[in-house]
C-alpha positions in Angstrom: 114.3 80.7 129.4 112.5 79.5 126.4 110.8 81.5 124.0 107.3 81.3 122.9 106.0 80.3 119.4 105.3 83.8 118.3 108.6 85.0 119.4 110.6 82.2 117.7 108.6 83.1 114.5 109.1 86.8 114.6 112.9 85.8 114.7 112.7 83.9 112.0 111.7 86.4 109.5 108.5 87.1 110.1 106.5 90.5 110.8 103.7 91.1 113.2 101.1 93.6 111.9 98.2 95.0 113.5 95.3 96.8 112.0 94.7 100.0 114.1 92.7 102.2 111.9 89.5 101.6 110.1 89.5 100.7 106.5 86.4 102.7 105.8 86.6 105.9 103.6 90.1 104.5 102.3 91.0 103.8 98.7 90.0 100.0 97.4 93.5 99.5 96.7 94.4 100.2 100.3 91.4 98.1 101.8 92.8 95.4 99.1 96.4 95.5 100.5 94.9 95.3 104.2 92.9 92.2 103.1 96.1 90.8 101.4 98.1 91.2 104.5 95.3 88.7 106.0 93.8 91.6 108.4 90.0 91.5 108.7 88.9 93.7 111.6 90.3 96.5 114.0 93.1 95.2 116.4 93.4 91.9 114.3 97.1 91.0 114.6 98.7 88.6 112.0 102.1 87.2 111.5 103.6 87.5 107.8 106.6 86.3 106.3 109.1 89.4 105.9 109.4 90.0 102.4 109.8 93.0 99.9 106.2 92.5 98.7 105.0 92.2 102.2 107.1 95.4 103.0 105.7 97.3 100.1 101.8 96.5 101.3 103.1 97.4 104.7 104.5 100.9 103.4 101.4 101.5 101.4 98.9 101.1 104.3 101.3 102.6 106.8 98.7 105.1 108.3 96.3 102.1 108.9 98.7 99.5 110.4 101.4 99.3 113.1 104.0 96.6 112.5 106.9 95.1 114.7 109.7 93.0 113.9 
């Protein structure tokens, strides 16, 4: 069976990140991390490259996002 484009990218060092909680009432640096990850609205999912910098951003806002490798 052929894999979808999203699955192929996930295999090649990509991480799927989804915003599951609102950024209202959070610190400005946490909001900046969410925007830096490319997330714009609730339930928005993006594929980002799996780098140490991105991992640090995800760790900082772990309570707002859900991620899958």
